[in-house]
BADREN-803964 format. One record per residue (C-alpha): residue number from 0; residue in one letter; x, y, z. Coordinates in nm, 2 decimals, decimal comma. Layout:
REM residues N
{seq NUM; type a; u X; v Y; w Z}
...
***
This chain:
REM residues 421
{seq 0; type m; u -3,46; v -7,21; w 18,20}
{seq 1; type e; u -3,25; v -7,53; w 18,21}
{seq 2; type e; u -2,94; v -7,50; w 18,43}
{seq 3; type l; u -2,62; v -7,52; w 18,24}
{seq 4; type k; u -2,31; v -7,71; w 18,33}
{seq 5; type p; u -2,02; v -7,49; w 18,45}
{seq 6; type g; u -1,88; v -7,27; w 18,17}
{seq 7; type p; u -1,52; v -7,22; w 18,06}
{seq 8; type l; u -1,48; v -6,93; w 18,30}
{seq 9; type n; u -1,63; v -7,10; w 18,60}
{seq 10; type g; u -1,45; v -6,98; w 18,91}
{seq 11; type v; u -1,35; v -6,65; w 18,76}
{seq 12; type t; u -1,48; v -6,34; w 18,95}
{seq 13; type v; u -1,53; v -6,02; w 18,75}
{seq 14; type l; u -1,58; v -5,68; w 18,91}
{seq 15; type d; u -1,79; v -5,49; w 18,66}
{seq 16; type f; u -1,77; v -5,10; w 18,65}
{seq 17; type t; u -1,92; v -5,08; w 18,31}
{seq 18; type w; u -2,21; v -4,88; w 18,16}
{seq 19; type v; u -2,41; v -4,83; w 17,83}
{seq 20; type l; u -2,30; v -5,11; w 17,59}
{seq 21; type a; u -1,93; v -5,17; w 17,52}
{seq 22; type g; u -1,85; v -5,27; w 17,87}
{seq 23; type p; u -2,18; v -5,44; w 17,96}
{seq 24; type f; u -2,17; v -5,65; w 17,64}
{seq 25; type a; u -1,82; v -5,77; w 17,73}
{seq 26; type t; u -1,92; v -5,87; w 18,08}
{seq 27; type r; u -2,25; v -6,03; w 17,96}
{seq 28; type t; u -2,03; v -6,25; w 17,74}
{seq 29; type l; u -1,81; v -6,33; w 18,03}
{seq 30; type a; u -2,12; v -6,42; w 18,24}
{seq 31; type d; u -2,24; v -6,64; w 17,96}
{seq 32; type m; u -1,90; v -6,82; w 17,98}
{seq 33; type g; u -1,97; v -6,89; w 18,35}
{seq 34; type a; u -1,78; v -6,61; w 18,52}
{seq 35; type y; u -1,93; v -6,46; w 18,84}
{seq 36; type v; u -1,99; v -6,11; w 18,73}
{seq 37; type i; u -2,05; v -5,85; w 19,01}
{seq 38; type k; u -2,21; v -5,54; w 18,85}
{seq 39; type v; u -2,13; v -5,24; w 19,06}
{seq 40; type e; u -2,41; v -4,98; w 19,02}
{seq 41; type r; u -2,45; v -4,61; w 19,12}
{seq 42; type y; u -2,60; v -4,57; w 19,46}
{seq 43; type k; u -2,98; v -4,56; w 19,44}
{seq 44; type d; u -2,98; v -4,44; w 19,07}
{seq 45; type g; u -2,83; v -4,76; w 18,91}
{seq 46; type t; u -2,64; v -4,80; w 18,59}
{seq 47; type n; u -2,72; v -4,60; w 18,27}
{seq 48; type e; u -2,87; v -4,90; w 18,10}
{seq 49; type r; u -3,17; v -4,90; w 18,34}
{seq 50; type h; u -3,28; v -4,56; w 18,20}
{seq 51; type l; u -3,26; v -4,65; w 17,83}
{seq 52; type p; u -3,56; v -4,77; w 17,62}
{seq 53; type l; u -3,77; v -4,97; w 17,59}
{seq 54; type i; u -3,89; v -4,91; w 17,95}
{seq 55; type m; u -4,22; v -5,08; w 18,05}
{seq 56; type e; u -4,40; v -5,10; w 18,38}
{seq 57; type t; u -4,53; v -5,44; w 18,50}
{seq 58; type k; u -4,87; v -5,49; w 18,67}
{seq 59; type e; u -4,68; v -5,48; w 19,01}
{seq 60; type g; u -4,56; v -5,13; w 18,92}
{seq 61; type v; u -4,20; v -5,23; w 18,87}
{seq 62; type k; u -4,03; v -5,06; w 18,58}
{seq 63; type q; u -3,80; v -5,27; w 18,36}
{seq 64; type s; u -3,58; v -5,17; w 18,07}
{seq 65; type s; u -3,54; v -5,40; w 17,77}
{seq 66; type y; u -3,19; v -5,25; w 17,72}
{seq 67; type n; u -3,08; v -5,33; w 18,08}
{seq 68; type i; u -3,22; v -5,69; w 18,07}
{seq 69; type n; u -3,04; v -5,76; w 17,74}
{seq 70; type c; u -2,71; v -5,61; w 17,85}
{seq 71; type n; u -2,70; v -5,74; w 18,21}
{seq 72; type r; u -2,87; v -6,07; w 18,23}
{seq 73; type g; u -2,68; v -6,33; w 18,43}
{seq 74; type k; u -2,49; v -6,07; w 18,64}
{seq 75; type k; u -2,50; v -6,00; w 19,01}
{seq 76; type s; u -2,62; v -5,64; w 19,08}
{seq 77; type i; u -2,47; v -5,47; w 19,39}
{seq 78; type c; u -2,54; v -5,11; w 19,47}
{seq 79; type i; u -2,27; v -4,93; w 19,68}
{seq 80; type n; u -2,23; v -4,57; w 19,79}
{seq 81; type l; u -1,88; v -4,48; w 19,66}
{seq 82; type k; u -1,89; v -4,13; w 19,82}
{seq 83; type d; u -1,87; v -4,29; w 20,16}
{seq 84; type p; u -1,53; v -4,43; w 20,28}
{seq 85; type r; u -1,70; v -4,75; w 20,40}
{seq 86; type g; u -1,84; v -4,79; w 20,04}
{seq 87; type k; u -1,49; v -4,76; w 19,90}
{seq 88; type k; u -1,36; v -5,00; w 20,16}
{seq 89; type l; u -1,62; v -5,26; w 20,03}
{seq 90; type i; u -1,49; v -5,21; w 19,68}
{seq 91; type h; u -1,13; v -5,26; w 19,79}
{seq 92; type e; u -1,23; v -5,58; w 19,96}
{seq 93; type l; u -1,40; v -5,70; w 19,64}
{seq 94; type i; u -1,09; v -5,61; w 19,44}
{seq 95; type k; u -0,89; v -5,84; w 19,66}
{seq 96; type k; u -1,13; v -6,13; w 19,58}
{seq 97; type s; u -1,16; v -6,05; w 19,20}
{seq 98; type d; u -0,97; v -6,19; w 18,91}
{seq 99; type v; u -1,08; v -5,92; w 18,66}
{seq 100; type l; u -1,18; v -5,56; w 18,68}
{seq 101; type i; u -1,34; v -5,40; w 18,37}
{seq 102; type e; u -1,45; v -5,05; w 18,32}
{seq 103; type n; u -1,55; v -4,83; w 18,02}
{seq 104; type f; u -1,57; v -4,48; w 18,15}
{seq 105; type a; u -1,39; v -4,19; w 17,98}
{seq 106; type p; u -1,02; v -4,18; w 18,06}
{seq 107; type g; u -0,97; v -4,00; w 18,40}
{seq 108; type v; u -1,29; v -4,12; w 18,57}
{seq 109; type m; u -1,14; v -4,42; w 18,74}
{seq 110; type e; u -0,83; v -4,21; w 18,84}
{seq 111; type r; u -1,07; v -3,96; w 19,02}
{seq 112; type l; u -1,22; v -4,26; w 19,21}
{seq 113; type q; u -0,87; v -4,38; w 19,29}
{seq 114; type l; u -0,96; v -4,70; w 19,11}
{seq 115; type d; u -0,72; v -4,68; w 18,82}
{seq 116; type y; u -0,49; v -4,97; w 18,73}
{seq 117; type e; u -0,20; v -4,85; w 18,94}
{seq 118; type s; u -0,42; v -4,80; w 19,24}
{seq 119; type v; u -0,60; v -5,13; w 19,20}
{seq 120; type k; u -0,27; v -5,32; w 19,14}
{seq 121; type k; u -0,15; v -5,22; w 19,48}
{seq 122; type i; u -0,46; v -5,38; w 19,63}
{seq 123; type n; u -0,44; v -5,70; w 19,41}
{seq 124; type p; u -0,12; v -5,74; w 19,21}
{seq 125; type r; u -0,27; v -6,04; w 19,02}
{seq 126; type i; u -0,57; v -5,83; w 18,89}
{seq 127; type i; u -0,64; v -5,83; w 18,52}
{seq 128; type y; u -0,76; v -5,47; w 18,46}
{seq 129; type c; u -0,94; v -5,40; w 18,13}
{seq 130; type s; u -1,04; v -5,05; w 18,01}
{seq 131; type v; u -1,26; v -5,00; w 17,71}
{seq 132; type s; u -1,30; v -4,64; w 17,57}
{seq 133; type c; u -1,36; v -4,47; w 17,24}
{seq 134; type f; u -1,00; v -4,37; w 17,17}
{seq 135; type g; u -0,80; v -4,56; w 17,44}
{seq 136; type h; u -0,59; v -4,41; w 17,72}
{seq 137; type w; u -0,31; v -4,25; w 17,51}
{seq 138; type g; u -0,28; v -4,07; w 17,18}
{seq 139; type p; u -0,40; v -3,73; w 17,07}
{seq 140; type y; u -0,77; v -3,82; w 17,08}
{seq 141; type s; u -0,77; v -4,00; w 17,41}
{seq 142; type h; u -0,91; v -3,70; w 17,61}
{seq 143; type k; u -1,22; v -3,69; w 17,38}
{seq 144; type p; u -1,55; v -3,83; w 17,51}
{seq 145; type g; u -1,70; v -4,08; w 17,27}
{seq 146; type y; u -1,98; v -4,32; w 17,20}
{seq 147; type d; u -2,03; v -4,59; w 16,93}
{seq 148; type m; u -2,14; v -4,33; w 16,68}
{seq 149; type i; u -1,82; v -4,13; w 16,73}
{seq 150; type a; u -1,61; v -4,44; w 16,69}
{seq 151; type q; u -1,79; v -4,52; w 16,36}
{seq 152; type g; u -1,71; v -4,18; w 16,23}
{seq 153; type a; u -1,35; v -4,18; w 16,36}
{seq 154; type s; u -1,26; v -4,52; w 16,22}
{seq 155; type g; u -1,37; v -4,47; w 15,86}
{seq 156; type w; u -1,68; v -4,69; w 15,88}
{seq 157; type t; u -1,92; v -4,40; w 15,83}
{seq 158; type d; u -1,72; v -4,27; w 15,53}
{seq 159; type q; u -1,73; v -4,62; w 15,38}
{seq 160; type n; u -2,10; v -4,61; w 15,31}
{seq 161; type e; u -2,25; v -4,47; w 14,99}
{seq 162; type l; u -2,48; v -4,26; w 15,20}
{seq 163; type p; u -2,34; v -4,17; w 15,54}
{seq 164; type q; u -2,56; v -4,35; w 15,80}
{seq 165; type i; u -2,56; v -4,50; w 16,14}
{seq 166; type a; u -2,51; v -4,88; w 16,14}
{seq 167; type p; u -2,82; v -5,06; w 16,25}
{seq 168; type v; u -2,63; v -5,20; w 16,55}
{seq 169; type s; u -2,37; v -5,05; w 16,77}
{seq 170; type i; u -2,07; v -5,21; w 16,59}
{seq 171; type g; u -1,81; v -5,00; w 16,77}
{seq 172; type d; u -1,93; v -5,10; w 17,11}
{seq 173; type m; u -1,99; v -5,47; w 17,05}
{seq 174; type n; u -1,68; v -5,51; w 16,84}
{seq 175; type a; u -1,47; v -5,36; w 17,12}
{seq 176; type a; u -1,65; v -5,57; w 17,37}
{seq 177; type i; u -1,55; v -5,90; w 17,20}
{seq 178; type h; u -1,19; v -5,78; w 17,16}
{seq 179; type a; u -1,20; v -5,71; w 17,54}
{seq 180; type c; u -1,32; v -6,06; w 17,61}
{seq 181; type v; u -1,05; v -6,21; w 17,39}
{seq 182; type a; u -0,78; v -6,00; w 17,56}
{seq 183; type i; u -0,91; v -6,09; w 17,91}
{seq 184; type c; u -0,91; v -6,46; w 17,83}
{seq 185; type g; u -0,56; v -6,43; w 17,70}
{seq 186; type a; u -0,45; v -6,24; w 18,01}
{seq 187; type l; u -0,61; v -6,51; w 18,24}
{seq 188; type y; u -0,42; v -6,78; w 18,05}
{seq 189; type c; u -0,09; v -6,58; w 18,08}
{seq 190; type r; u -0,15; v -6,54; w 18,45}
{seq 191; type e; u -0,19; v -6,91; w 18,49}
{seq 192; type k; u 0,17; v -6,95; w 18,36}
{seq 193; type t; u 0,34; v -6,64; w 18,51}
{seq 194; type g; u 0,13; v -6,55; w 18,81}
{seq 195; type k; u 0,12; v -6,19; w 18,68}
{seq 196; type g; u -0,18; v -5,97; w 18,62}
{seq 197; type q; u -0,18; v -5,69; w 18,36}
{seq 198; type n; u -0,35; v -5,38; w 18,22}
{seq 199; type i; u -0,56; v -5,40; w 17,90}
{seq 200; type d; u -0,65; v -5,09; w 17,70}
{seq 201; type i; u -0,92; v -5,14; w 17,43}
{seq 202; type s; u -1,01; v -4,86; w 17,19}
{seq 203; type m; u -1,33; v -4,87; w 17,00}
{seq 204; type m; u -1,16; v -4,67; w 16,72}
{seq 205; type d; u -0,87; v -4,92; w 16,71}
{seq 206; type c; u -1,10; v -5,22; w 16,69}
{seq 207; type l; u -1,32; v -5,08; w 16,41}
{seq 208; type f; u -1,02; v -4,96; w 16,22}
{seq 209; type s; u -0,86; v -5,30; w 16,22}
{seq 210; type f; u -1,18; v -5,45; w 16,08}
{seq 211; type h; u -1,17; v -5,28; w 15,74}
{seq 212; type e; u -1,17; v -5,60; w 15,54}
{seq 213; type n; u -1,07; v -5,49; w 15,19}
{seq 214; type t; u -1,11; v -5,12; w 15,12}
{seq 215; type l; u -0,81; v -5,02; w 15,34}
{seq 216; type p; u -0,59; v -5,31; w 15,22}
{seq 217; type w; u -0,66; v -5,20; w 14,86}
{seq 218; type y; u -0,54; v -4,86; w 14,94}
{seq 219; type l; u -0,23; v -4,98; w 15,13}
{seq 220; type l; u -0,11; v -5,22; w 14,86}
{seq 221; type s; u -0,17; v -4,97; w 14,57}
{seq 222; type s; u 0,00; v -4,70; w 14,77}
{seq 223; type a; u 0,30; v -4,92; w 14,83}
{seq 224; type l; u 0,33; v -4,96; w 14,45}
{seq 225; type g; u 0,30; v -4,59; w 14,39}
{seq 226; type k; u -0,05; v -4,61; w 14,24}
{seq 227; type p; u -0,29; v -4,54; w 14,53}
{seq 228; type v; u -0,65; v -4,66; w 14,47}
{seq 229; type e; u -0,92; v -4,46; w 14,65}
{seq 230; type p; u -1,14; v -4,70; w 14,85}
{seq 231; type p; u -1,49; v -4,73; w 14,70}
{seq 232; type k; u -1,81; v -4,66; w 14,89}
{seq 233; type i; u -2,02; v -4,96; w 15,00}
{seq 234; type g; u -2,40; v -4,98; w 14,95}
{seq 235; type r; u -2,63; v -5,28; w 14,92}
{seq 236; type l; u -2,43; v -5,40; w 14,62}
{seq 237; type h; u -2,06; v -5,44; w 14,67}
{seq 238; type p; u -1,86; v -5,21; w 14,44}
{seq 239; type g; u -1,58; v -5,46; w 14,38}
{seq 240; type y; u -1,72; v -5,81; w 14,44}
{seq 241; type a; u -1,99; v -5,96; w 14,23}
{seq 242; type p; u -2,23; v -6,13; w 14,26}
{seq 243; type y; u -2,21; v -6,01; w 14,62}
{seq 244; type g; u -2,49; v -5,80; w 14,76}
{seq 245; type i; u -2,85; v -5,75; w 14,86}
{seq 246; type y; u -3,07; v -5,79; w 14,55}
{seq 247; type k; u -3,42; v -5,64; w 14,52}
{seq 248; type g; u -3,71; v -5,86; w 14,42}
{seq 249; type k; u -4,09; v -5,80; w 14,38}
{seq 250; type n; u -4,17; v -5,86; w 14,75}
{seq 251; type g; u -3,85; v -5,80; w 14,94}
{seq 252; type y; u -3,47; v -5,87; w 14,92}
{seq 253; type i; u -3,24; v -6,16; w 14,88}
{seq 254; type v; u -2,87; v -6,18; w 14,97}
{seq 255; type i; u -2,65; v -6,36; w 14,71}
{seq 256; type a; u -2,28; v -6,42; w 14,76}
{seq 257; type s; u -2,07; v -6,61; w 14,50}
{seq 258; type l; u -1,70; v -6,56; w 14,47}
{seq 259; type t; u -1,59; v -6,89; w 14,30}
{seq 260; type q; u -1,62; v -7,00; w 13,94}
{seq 261; type p; u -1,84; v -7,31; w 14,00}
{seq 262; type r; u -2,08; v -7,10; w 14,21}
{seq 263; type w; u -2,10; v -6,84; w 13,92}
{seq 264; type e; u -2,18; v -7,11; w 13,67}
{seq 265; type g; u -2,45; v -7,23; w 13,91}
{seq 266; type i; u -2,61; v -6,89; w 13,92}
{seq 267; type v; u -2,61; v -6,87; w 13,54}
{seq 268; type a; u -2,77; v -7,21; w 13,52}
{seq 269; type a; u -3,03; v -7,11; w 13,77}
{seq 270; type m; u -3,11; v -6,80; w 13,57}
{seq 271; type g; u -3,20; v -7,01; w 13,27}
{seq 272; type e; u -3,16; v -7,01; w 12,90}
{seq 273; type k; u -3,22; v -6,64; w 12,87}
{seq 274; type y; u -2,89; v -6,57; w 13,06}
{seq 275; type k; u -2,67; v -6,85; w 12,92}
{seq 276; type w; u -2,48; v -6,59; w 12,72}
{seq 277; type l; u -2,31; v -6,48; w 13,04}
{seq 278; type l; u -2,08; v -6,78; w 13,02}
{seq 279; type d; u -1,92; v -6,63; w 12,71}
{seq 280; type e; u -1,93; v -6,27; w 12,83}
{seq 281; type p; u -1,58; v -6,12; w 12,87}
{seq 282; type r; u -1,68; v -5,90; w 13,17}
{seq 283; type a; u -1,79; v -6,22; w 13,35}
{seq 284; type a; u -1,51; v -6,46; w 13,24}
{seq 285; type t; u -1,34; v -6,52; w 13,58}
{seq 286; type v; u -1,37; v -6,43; w 13,94}
{seq 287; type s; u -1,09; v -6,18; w 13,91}
{seq 288; type i; u -1,26; v -6,01; w 13,62}
{seq 289; type r; u -1,60; v -6,01; w 13,78}
{seq 290; type c; u -1,46; v -5,87; w 14,11}
{seq 291; type t; u -1,35; v -5,53; w 13,98}
{seq 292; type q; u -1,49; v -5,18; w 14,02}
{seq 293; type e; u -1,53; v -5,18; w 13,64}
{seq 294; type n; u -1,73; v -5,50; w 13,60}
{seq 295; type a; u -1,91; v -5,55; w 13,93}
{seq 296; type p; u -2,19; v -5,30; w 13,85}
{seq 297; type f; u -2,27; v -5,49; w 13,53}
{seq 298; type i; u -2,29; v -5,82; w 13,71}
{seq 299; type h; u -2,51; v -5,67; w 13,98}
{seq 300; type k; u -2,75; v -5,52; w 13,72}
{seq 301; type v; u -2,80; v -5,85; w 13,54}
{seq 302; type v; u -2,85; v -6,06; w 13,86}
{seq 303; type e; u -3,10; v -5,81; w 14,00}
{seq 304; type e; u -3,28; v -5,81; w 13,67}
{seq 305; type w; u -3,33; v -6,18; w 13,70}
{seq 306; type v; u -3,43; v -6,16; w 14,07}
{seq 307; type m; u -3,70; v -5,90; w 13,98}
{seq 308; type s; u -3,83; v -6,13; w 13,70}
{seq 309; type c; u -3,91; v -6,40; w 13,96}
{seq 310; type e; u -4,26; v -6,41; w 14,12}
{seq 311; type s; u -4,11; v -6,36; w 14,46}
{seq 312; type v; u -3,78; v -6,36; w 14,65}
{seq 313; type e; u -3,89; v -6,70; w 14,79}
{seq 314; type e; u -3,90; v -6,84; w 14,44}
{seq 315; type a; u -3,56; v -6,69; w 14,36}
{seq 316; type e; u -3,42; v -6,85; w 14,67}
{seq 317; type k; u -3,57; v -7,19; w 14,59}
{seq 318; type i; u -3,43; v -7,18; w 14,23}
{seq 319; type l; u -3,08; v -7,08; w 14,34}
{seq 320; type e; u -3,07; v -7,34; w 14,61}
{seq 321; type k; u -3,13; v -7,61; w 14,35}
{seq 322; type y; u -2,79; v -7,51; w 14,20}
{seq 323; type e; u -2,62; v -7,48; w 14,55}
{seq 324; type v; u -2,58; v -7,10; w 14,52}
{seq 325; type p; u -2,51; v -6,93; w 14,85}
{seq 326; type c; u -2,82; v -6,72; w 14,91}
{seq 327; type l; u -3,10; v -6,64; w 15,16}
{seq 328; type r; u -3,41; v -6,43; w 15,16}
{seq 329; type v; u -3,36; v -6,14; w 15,40}
{seq 330; type r; u -3,53; v -6,22; w 15,73}
{seq 331; type s; u -3,70; v -5,96; w 15,95}
{seq 332; type i; u -3,62; v -5,92; w 16,32}
{seq 333; type k; u -3,98; v -6,02; w 16,42}
{seq 334; type e; u -3,95; v -6,34; w 16,20}
{seq 335; type l; u -3,62; v -6,43; w 16,36}
{seq 336; type a; u -3,75; v -6,39; w 16,71}
{seq 337; type d; u -4,08; v -6,57; w 16,66}
{seq 338; type v; u -4,05; v -6,84; w 16,39}
{seq 339; type d; u -3,71; v -6,88; w 16,23}
{seq 340; type p; u -3,63; v -7,26; w 16,25}
{seq 341; type h; u -3,25; v -7,22; w 16,25}
{seq 342; type i; u -3,25; v -6,96; w 16,53}
{seq 343; type k; u -3,46; v -7,21; w 16,73}
{seq 344; type a; u -3,25; v -7,51; w 16,65}
{seq 345; type r; u -2,93; v -7,32; w 16,74}
{seq 346; type e; u -3,08; v -7,21; w 17,07}
{seq 347; type m; u -3,03; v -6,84; w 16,99}
{seq 348; type m; u -3,37; v -6,76; w 17,14}
{seq 349; type v; u -3,42; v -6,90; w 17,48}
{seq 350; type e; u -3,69; v -6,84; w 17,74}
{seq 351; type v; u -3,59; v -6,69; w 18,08}
{seq 352; type e; u -3,80; v -6,61; w 18,38}
{seq 353; type q; u -3,77; v -6,24; w 18,43}
{seq 354; type p; u -3,89; v -6,11; w 18,77}
{seq 355; type f; u -4,23; v -5,94; w 18,75}
{seq 356; type v; u -4,24; v -6,00; w 18,37}
{seq 357; type g; u -4,26; v -6,38; w 18,36}
{seq 358; type k; u -4,12; v -6,59; w 18,07}
{seq 359; type m; u -3,95; v -6,38; w 17,81}
{seq 360; type k; u -3,72; v -6,46; w 17,52}
{seq 361; type m; u -3,36; v -6,36; w 17,53}
{seq 362; type y; u -3,06; v -6,41; w 17,30}
{seq 363; type g; u -2,88; v -6,74; w 17,35}
{seq 364; type s; u -2,50; v -6,75; w 17,34}
{seq 365; type p; u -2,33; v -6,78; w 17,00}
{seq 366; type l; u -2,04; v -6,95; w 17,17}
{seq 367; type k; u -2,11; v -7,32; w 17,13}
{seq 368; type m; u -1,88; v -7,53; w 17,34}
{seq 369; type s; u -1,93; v -7,90; w 17,39}
{seq 370; type e; u -1,78; v -7,96; w 17,74}
{seq 371; type t; u -1,81; v -7,61; w 17,90}
{seq 372; type p; u -2,13; v -7,46; w 17,75}
{seq 373; type c; u -2,20; v -7,09; w 17,73}
{seq 374; type g; u -2,55; v -6,94; w 17,77}
{seq 375; type v; u -2,79; v -6,74; w 17,98}
{seq 376; type r; u -2,72; v -6,80; w 18,34}
{seq 377; type g; u -2,97; v -6,57; w 18,50}
{seq 378; type h; u -3,23; v -6,29; w 18,44}
{seq 379; type g; u -3,16; v -5,92; w 18,41}
{seq 380; type p; u -3,11; v -5,82; w 18,78}
{seq 381; type l; u -3,31; v -5,56; w 18,97}
{seq 382; type l; u -3,11; v -5,28; w 19,11}
{seq 383; type g; u -2,90; v -5,41; w 19,40}
{seq 384; type e; u -3,08; v -5,75; w 19,39}
{seq 385; type h; u -2,76; v -5,94; w 19,47}
{seq 386; type t; u -2,60; v -5,70; w 19,73}
{seq 387; type e; u -2,66; v -5,94; w 20,02}
{seq 388; type e; u -2,55; v -6,24; w 19,82}
{seq 389; type v; u -2,22; v -6,08; w 19,71}
{seq 390; type l; u -2,14; v -5,95; w 20,06}
{seq 391; type t; u -2,21; v -6,29; w 20,21}
{seq 392; type k; u -2,07; v -6,52; w 19,95}
{seq 393; type v; u -1,77; v -6,32; w 19,84}
{seq 394; type l; u -1,68; v -6,12; w 20,14}
{seq 395; type g; u -1,81; v -6,33; w 20,42}
{seq 396; type y; u -2,02; v -6,06; w 20,59}
{seq 397; type t; u -2,27; v -6,15; w 20,85}
{seq 398; type e; u -2,64; v -6,06; w 20,86}
{seq 399; type t; u -2,57; v -5,80; w 21,13}
{seq 400; type q; u -2,29; v -5,64; w 20,93}
{seq 401; type i; u -2,50; v -5,62; w 20,62}
{seq 402; type k; u -2,79; v -5,47; w 20,81}
{seq 403; type d; u -2,56; v -5,20; w 20,95}
{seq 404; type l; u -2,44; v -5,12; w 20,59}
{seq 405; type y; u -2,81; v -5,07; w 20,48}
{seq 406; type t; u -2,88; v -4,86; w 20,80}
{seq 407; type n; u -2,59; v -4,63; w 20,73}
{seq 408; type n; u -2,67; v -4,58; w 20,36}
{seq 409; type i; u -2,36; v -4,77; w 20,23}
{seq 410; type v; u -2,55; v -5,02; w 20,02}
{seq 411; type y; u -2,89; v -5,03; w 19,86}
{seq 412; type h; u -3,15; v -5,23; w 19,67}
{seq 413; type e; u -3,46; v -5,11; w 19,50}
{seq 414; type p; u -3,79; v -5,18; w 19,69}
{seq 415; type a; u -3,90; v -5,44; w 19,44}
{seq 416; type v; u -3,62; v -5,67; w 19,56}
{seq 417; type e; u -3,82; v -5,72; w 19,88}
{seq 418; type k; u -4,11; v -5,87; w 19,68}
{seq 419; type l; u -3,88; v -6,14; w 19,55}
{seq 420; type r; u -3,82; v -6,29; w 19,90}
***
C-alpha cells in the first residue's frame, strides 16, 4: 500500500467509542481523512464488529471478520478495562489529548459510564463530542433502542417502496455517519475561530427523513395549497419520472435516466423508426408531461419494450451511448470488485496488507482531494494491537508503566498481536 500524504484532518485525534456501523463508518471516514482515530474496545471481548460475518480463520488460527476489517481499517485499536478505576483514568487522560469524542450507543449508556458530554466537557472544555443514535437524545422516541432497519421504518423509507423491503445497504447508518463527519468538520472549523468545543446530536431517523428527495416535497407543496397529493410508492421504475428507472432486457437490466428534452429526443432516435411516433405523442410532448404519475407508466412501458427487443442489455447500452443518452448496464458486486475499469481508475479498490491474510482488496476513499488526499491509512487492526502505541505516543507512558497495566488487567491485546512483533 502506497503511503499517502497527510490528509485534511492530519493532527486531529479522535477518541472512538463506536460500534456496529453508524459510528464506525463515521470514524473510518475521519481516519481516511488523516485523523488519528483511537478505537476503544471492550476488555478482552472487543467491539461488536469483530463478531459479525463473514468470519474466517487464517492458516495461523487467527479469526478475522470482513465486517470489522471494512469498518475499522486505518484505526488504532486499544483495549481498556473500564470497570477498573485505573482504566477509567486512562480514558480521562486520552480525553484530555483528544479533539473529538464520538459514540453511538443508545442514549443513557455514556451517562452510566460517566462519559456523557457534560462529564467529558469538564475534563476537556474544547472537546467536540458527537453522539449518533437512532432517534437522537431528545424527543418522544429517544428512549427507544434502534438499528438501521428501525430507522428505515421510522423515517418513511420502508413505506416508500412498492414492496416493503430492507435496503441492500444500511442507508440509515451510513447516511447518519456522513452527516456526523460533516458536523464534526464544521465544529472543528468553528473551534479554530472561537476556541469552543460543542455537543453534536445526530439522529439516524432525522438524517433519513431529510433525504426524501421528491415524495415528501410533493405532499408538502400540495398540502400547502389545500390539495394534498399522496406520495407514490417507488419500485424499479419511478412512478413520476420517465424515462427514469431500471429497465429489463433479455440478459439483465439497464438503468436509463433522461429528464431533459434533448435527451428524450436522443432516446427516440436510438429506438429507431419504429418508435419515431413518440415525438408526436401528446403523453410524451415535454418533460413536465412525461414526468407525471399519469404518463410515466406509459413511457416506462414503451422504453422497456424497446430494451427487450435488443439482443442484450450490452447492445441497448451501446446504441443509447451513440445518442449520448445517460445509461449503464447494471453491474454486479463481483464485477465491480474484480474487473470494472472505472472502479480501478478511480482507485476505489485498493490492495492492503492485512495481518495473517496477506494482500486483500478494500474500498478506496470516495473523497478525492488534490493537496490533502484521503484513503486507506492502515489495515483492520487486531484487538488491542495499538494499545502500547497509543499509551506511548499519546500519553507518554513508559515501558514499565505499560507492563504494569497489562499485569493488573487494565489493558489487553489478543495473543495474535505477539506474532506481529
